[in-house]
Each structure stands twice: as C-alpha cells, then as structure tokens.
C-alpha positions as CSV (number, residue, x, y, z in Angstrom):
1,M,-4.0,-11.7,-11.3
2,N,-4.8,-7.9,-11.6
3,S,-8.1,-7.6,-10.9
4,R,-8.6,-4.2,-12.5
5,H,-7.3,-5.3,-15.6
6,L,-9.7,-8.5,-15.2
7,L,-12.5,-5.9,-14.5
8,A,-11.7,-4.0,-17.8
9,L,-11.6,-7.4,-19.6
10,G,-14.6,-8.1,-18.0
11,L,-16.4,-4.7,-19.1
12,A,-15.7,-5.5,-22.6
13,F,-16.8,-9.2,-22.7
14,S,-20.1,-7.8,-20.9
15,V,-20.1,-5.1,-23.9
16,A,-20.1,-8.0,-26.4
17,S,-22.6,-9.9,-24.5
18,F,-25.3,-7.1,-24.5
19,A,-26.2,-7.7,-27.9
20,S,-26.9,-10.9,-28.1
21,A,-28.8,-10.5,-24.3
22,A,-30.8,-7.8,-26.1
23,L,-31.8,-10.2,-28.9
24,A,-32.7,-12.8,-26.4
25,Q,-34.8,-10.2,-24.6
26,A,-37.2,-10.0,-27.1
27,T,-38.0,-13.9,-27.3
28,D,-37.5,-14.7,-23.7
29,R,-37.0,-13.7,-20.1
30,N,-34.5,-16.4,-19.4
31,S,-30.8,-17.1,-20.8
32,L,-27.6,-18.0,-19.7
33,T,-23.9,-16.9,-21.6
34,V,-20.9,-18.9,-20.5
35,G,-17.7,-18.0,-21.8
36,V,-13.9,-18.5,-21.6
37,G,-10.9,-16.4,-23.1
38,A,-7.1,-15.9,-22.9
39,A,-6.0,-12.3,-22.4
40,A,-2.8,-10.5,-22.6
41,V,-2.5,-7.8,-19.6
42,P,-0.2,-6.1,-18.0
43,S,1.7,-7.9,-15.2
44,Y,0.2,-5.2,-12.5
45,E,-1.7,-1.8,-13.0
46,G,0.9,0.5,-14.4
47,S,2.7,-2.5,-15.5
48,D,4.8,-1.9,-19.4
49,D,5.4,-5.8,-19.1
50,Y,2.6,-8.3,-20.2
51,R,1.4,-11.7,-19.2
52,I,-1.3,-14.2,-20.8
53,L,-4.2,-14.7,-18.1
54,P,-7.4,-17.1,-18.7
55,I,-10.3,-14.9,-18.6
56,P,-14.3,-16.5,-17.5
57,Q,-17.2,-14.8,-18.4
58,L,-21.0,-15.3,-17.1
59,R,-23.9,-13.6,-17.9
60,G,-27.5,-14.7,-17.7
61,R,-31.2,-13.7,-16.7
62,V,-33.7,-15.6,-14.6
63,D,-37.3,-14.6,-14.8
64,G,-36.2,-11.1,-15.5
65,F,-33.4,-10.7,-13.2
66,A,-30.2,-10.3,-14.5
67,F,-26.4,-11.0,-13.3
68,W,-23.0,-10.7,-14.6
69,T,-19.4,-11.5,-14.2
70,R,-16.5,-9.1,-14.6
71,G,-13.1,-10.6,-14.2
72,P,-13.5,-11.6,-10.2
73,G,-16.6,-9.8,-9.6
74,I,-20.1,-10.5,-9.8
75,Y,-23.0,-8.3,-10.2
76,L,-26.6,-9.0,-9.5
77,D,-29.5,-6.6,-10.6
78,L,-32.5,-6.8,-8.4
79,V,-34.7,-4.9,-10.7
80,R,-36.7,-7.1,-13.1
81,D,-36.1,-6.1,-16.6
82,G,-38.5,-3.4,-17.6
83,E,-41.1,-4.3,-20.4
84,N,-41.7,-0.4,-20.8
85,N,-40.6,0.9,-24.1
86,G,-37.2,-1.0,-23.9
87,L,-36.2,1.0,-20.5
88,D,-34.4,-1.0,-17.6
89,F,-33.6,-0.2,-14.5
90,E,-30.7,-1.5,-12.3
91,L,-29.8,-1.8,-8.9
92,G,-28.2,-4.2,-6.9
93,P,-25.0,-5.8,-5.0
94,V,-21.5,-6.2,-6.5
95,V,-18.9,-8.1,-4.9
96,T,-15.0,-8.5,-6.2
97,A,-11.7,-9.2,-5.6
98,R,-8.5,-7.5,-6.2
99,F,-5.3,-9.4,-6.9
100,D,-3.3,-6.8,-8.0
101,R,0.5,-7.2,-6.9
102,S,-0.8,-10.3,-4.4
103,S,1.9,-12.7,-5.8
104,R,5.4,-11.4,-6.5
105,K,6.1,-14.3,-9.3
106,N,3.4,-12.3,-11.3
107,I,5.5,-9.3,-11.4
108,K,8.0,-9.0,-13.9
109,D,9.7,-5.8,-12.9
110,D,12.3,-6.5,-10.4
111,A,12.3,-3.0,-8.9
112,V,8.5,-3.2,-8.4
113,R,8.9,-6.9,-7.2
114,L,11.0,-5.7,-4.4
115,L,8.7,-3.5,-3.1
116,G,6.7,-6.5,-1.6
117,K,3.3,-7.8,-2.4
118,R,0.1,-6.6,-1.6
119,D,-2.6,-8.4,0.3
120,V,-5.9,-9.6,-1.7
121,A,-8.7,-6.9,-1.5
122,V,-12.5,-7.9,-1.3
123,E,-14.5,-5.0,-2.9
124,V,-18.0,-5.0,-1.6
125,G,-21.1,-2.4,-2.4
126,G,-23.5,-1.6,-4.9
127,F,-24.5,-0.3,-8.2
128,V,-27.3,1.7,-9.9
129,G,-27.9,2.1,-13.8
130,I,-30.3,2.6,-16.6
131,G,-30.4,1.0,-19.8
132,K,-32.2,1.1,-23.3
133,T,-33.0,-1.6,-25.9
134,G,-33.7,0.1,-29.5
135,V,-31.7,3.3,-29.5
136,I,-29.9,3.9,-32.6
137,T,-29.2,1.1,-35.2
138,S,-32.3,-1.2,-34.6
139,A,-34.8,-2.3,-32.2
140,Y,-32.3,-4.9,-30.6
141,D,-29.1,-2.4,-29.6
142,N,-28.7,-1.5,-26.1
143,L,-27.1,1.6,-24.4
144,S,-26.5,1.9,-20.8
145,A,-25.2,3.7,-18.2
146,R,-24.1,2.6,-14.7
147,V,-22.0,3.7,-11.5
148,A,-20.7,1.3,-9.4
149,V,-19.7,1.9,-5.4
150,T,-17.2,-0.4,-3.6
151,K,-15.1,-0.5,-0.4
152,D,-12.5,-3.0,0.6
153,V,-13.6,-5.0,3.8
154,A,-10.8,-7.5,3.6
155,G,-8.1,-4.7,5.3
156,A,-6.1,-4.6,2.0
157,H,-6.4,-0.8,0.9
158,G,-8.9,-0.2,2.9
159,S,-10.5,2.3,0.7
160,Y,-13.6,3.0,-1.8
161,I,-13.8,3.0,-5.7
162,I,-16.6,4.8,-7.6
163,T,-16.9,3.4,-11.2
164,P,-18.8,5.1,-13.6
165,A,-19.3,3.3,-17.1
166,I,-21.4,3.8,-20.3
167,E,-21.7,0.7,-22.7
168,Y,-23.3,0.4,-26.3
169,A,-23.8,-2.6,-28.2
170,T,-25.6,-3.7,-31.3
171,P,-25.9,-6.5,-33.4
172,L,-24.6,-6.0,-36.9
173,S,-26.8,-8.9,-38.0
174,Q,-28.4,-12.3,-36.5
175,T,-24.8,-13.6,-36.5
176,S,-22.8,-10.7,-35.4
177,F,-22.3,-8.0,-32.8
178,V,-19.9,-5.1,-32.2
179,G,-20.0,-3.3,-28.4
180,V,-17.8,-0.4,-27.1
181,G,-17.6,0.7,-23.4
182,V,-15.9,3.8,-21.4
183,S,-15.2,4.1,-17.7
184,A,-13.1,5.4,-15.1
185,D,-12.0,4.7,-11.6
186,Y,-12.3,7.4,-8.9
187,V,-10.5,6.0,-5.7
188,G,-9.8,7.4,-2.0
189,K,-6.5,8.4,-0.6
190,K,-5.8,5.2,1.1
191,Y,-6.0,3.2,-2.4
192,G,-3.1,5.6,-3.9
193,R,-1.1,5.2,-0.7
194,Y,-1.5,1.3,-0.7
195,Y,-0.5,0.5,-4.1
196,Y,1.4,3.6,-5.7
197,D,3.4,5.5,-2.8
198,I,6.9,4.5,-2.0
199,D,8.1,4.7,1.5
200,A,11.6,4.9,2.6
201,G,12.0,1.3,3.2
202,G,10.2,0.3,-0.1
203,S,12.6,2.8,-1.7
204,A,15.8,1.3,-0.1
205,A,15.0,-2.3,-0.9
206,S,13.7,-1.3,-4.6
207,G,16.1,1.3,-5.6
208,L,12.8,3.6,-6.7
209,P,12.7,7.1,-5.3
210,V,10.3,7.7,-2.1
211,Y,6.8,8.9,-3.4
212,G,4.0,9.9,-1.3
213,D,1.6,12.3,-3.6
214,A,-0.6,9.5,-4.7
215,G,-1.7,9.1,-1.2
216,N,-2.3,12.9,-0.5
217,G,-5.9,12.8,-1.5
218,S,-8.8,10.8,-3.6
219,G,-9.2,11.4,-7.3
220,F,-9.6,9.5,-10.7
221,K,-7.1,7.2,-11.2
222,K,-7.8,5.5,-14.7
223,V,-9.8,6.1,-17.7
224,N,-10.7,3.1,-20.0
225,A,-12.1,2.6,-23.4
226,N,-12.7,-1.0,-24.9
227,I,-14.3,-2.3,-28.1
228,A,-15.5,-6.0,-28.7
229,G,-17.2,-8.2,-31.0
230,G,-18.5,-11.9,-32.0
231,I,-19.3,-13.9,-34.4
232,S,-21.9,-16.7,-33.9
233,L,-21.0,-20.5,-34.9
234,S,-24.4,-21.5,-34.8
235,G,-26.1,-19.0,-37.2
236,D,-27.9,-17.2,-34.4
237,I,-26.6,-15.1,-31.6
238,R,-29.1,-15.6,-29.5
239,R,-28.3,-19.1,-29.0
240,G,-25.2,-21.5,-29.2
241,W,-21.7,-21.0,-29.9
242,A,-19.8,-17.8,-30.5
243,I,-16.4,-16.5,-30.6
244,F,-15.4,-13.3,-29.2
245,A,-12.2,-10.5,-29.5
246,M,-11.6,-7.5,-27.6
247,G,-9.1,-4.6,-27.2
248,G,-8.9,-2.0,-24.7
249,Y,-6.9,1.2,-23.5
250,S,-6.3,2.8,-20.3
251,R,-4.6,5.5,-19.3
252,I,-3.5,6.4,-15.6
253,L,-3.9,9.7,-14.4
254,G,-2.3,12.4,-12.4
255,D,-0.5,11.7,-9.4
256,Y,-1.0,8.0,-9.9
257,A,0.9,8.0,-13.1
258,R,3.7,10.0,-11.8
259,S,4.1,7.3,-9.1
260,P,7.7,5.5,-9.8
261,I,6.0,2.3,-10.3
262,V,4.6,3.5,-13.4
263,S,6.5,6.4,-14.7
264,I,10.0,4.7,-13.8
265,A,9.3,0.9,-13.8
266,G,6.1,1.0,-16.2
267,S,3.9,3.0,-18.4
268,K,0.9,5.1,-17.9
269,N,-0.5,4.0,-21.3
270,Q,-1.9,0.2,-20.5
271,W,-3.3,-2.1,-23.1
272,I,-5.4,-5.3,-23.1
273,G,-6.2,-7.9,-25.7
274,A,-8.3,-11.0,-25.5
275,V,-10.1,-13.6,-27.6
276,G,-12.7,-16.0,-26.2
277,V,-15.5,-18.6,-27.0
278,G,-19.0,-18.5,-25.5
279,Y,-22.0,-20.7,-25.2
280,T,-25.7,-19.2,-24.8
281,F,-28.3,-21.6,-23.8
C-alpha cells in the first residue's frame, strides 16, 4: 500500500470534510465523520500502473479539540478551536505509516518488483497551522494552511519529510460542498537514496540502470493538487449520510523524477481518483 498516495487521498477527503465541519462548528463543538471509499492509485510512488484500494476516513471534534486521519496517519490538534472571528490555530502530533513498495505483489512493474521490497516506515512528528472560517463565499467557508514535519523512527528510510499544505472548502448549499487543496513534499537525502536510487546489485537484478542522484541531497520530491466534493443524502451536510468524490494530480520533481523507476518504469505524472460515502454524527 502506497502511503504517500493514501495521504494525498486523505488530504482530499479531509478538504472535503472541512465544509461540513465548518457548518457543524456554527452549532456545536462536537462532531464525528466516518467515511470509506474506493480509490484508484499508482501501484507505487512513481508508477504508471494503477490499482484499487479501500480508503477509510475519520474526522471529529470533542469539546473543541479536533482530530483527523489522512490515509494511514492520524493528526491530533491540541489547541481548542478558536472562537475569535473564526480563527483556528493548530498544533499537535502526527503519526503515519508508509507502505510504499513494502509488498512485491502490489508492484505491477516487473523491473521495479525485482528491486526488492522496502520496509514499512513509521513517521512521527508534529504539525502547526492556522485556519479561518468565513473568508470568501460565506460565513462557513474555510481556508487553512499547515506544515507537518515527520521522521521515520522504524529504521526504513530513516529520513525526514516536511509537508506544507493549503486547503480551502466551501458549502455550495446546505446539502453540498466543494474543496481544493495543494501540498508539497520536501524530503531528506536518505529518503531519495532508499526509494529512488538503484545500486549495482539492484541494476543487475532488475535490468534498470544504476542511479544515485536522488540520494545526493534533500529537496522537493513532489507537488500535489486535489479537488473534492460531496452531496448530502440527508438534506443537511452537518448530519447524516453524504457521498464524496475526488480527483488528484501529483508531479514528481527533479532527481526523483529522473530515477529509472519513474523515468523508465513509471511516470512523473501521478493521478488519483476516489468515490466514497460518509456519515456525520
């Protein structure tokens, strides 16, 4: 399971839930949205082959403290939701797992499969951000900016990842909403070395050329853009059932895009799409 694509999907699903969360915030400080979807994602980060994955989603608020999932990761905001002109400051821990190329059977490209599987990474860190409700279109739209910093503590890639993101969501009516998000991934050199470089042994096994540029230094690995929307089935987006749909595009950058697992076996252009259903209590 490719956790970075799942995080992108989680971003889009979270963006979609911001509109309903903003509406709910106007009435109470407690809510819970549970969702599940099916997504088409690349078989590994940089692949041009796709597969279908189930995507869970959870977002809630208890007494003004928010939490949400993004793929196999969870965020916990330890700052109580603000009541001052719709401002919301965010600060808290994040824990996620990265399953990219951790199972050979999920890699469709023969050459990349022969490079061998990677260990599951457990990335632990924190995030800080700020959001504003009531910005452009109504008293309930939401604009937020956030930066998350994590580091692998499981001994897989052993590197750090910095992910800045900007998200905007707005209700179109009491029964529908739309959201957009953009983000980027800045990684350390150990990350590029682990996932994108190919040593002599890997080259002999896979037939792909030796490559070592991705591990020469840190840098921006990828940029992501997503759009998501939803329609309530209950007549009120703040409560009950809703259906969601999203689409996303990512572009792998620089030395990472020039790696043979991308330039020869895959593609620097990555697409994702998902549909799902959720229930808000």
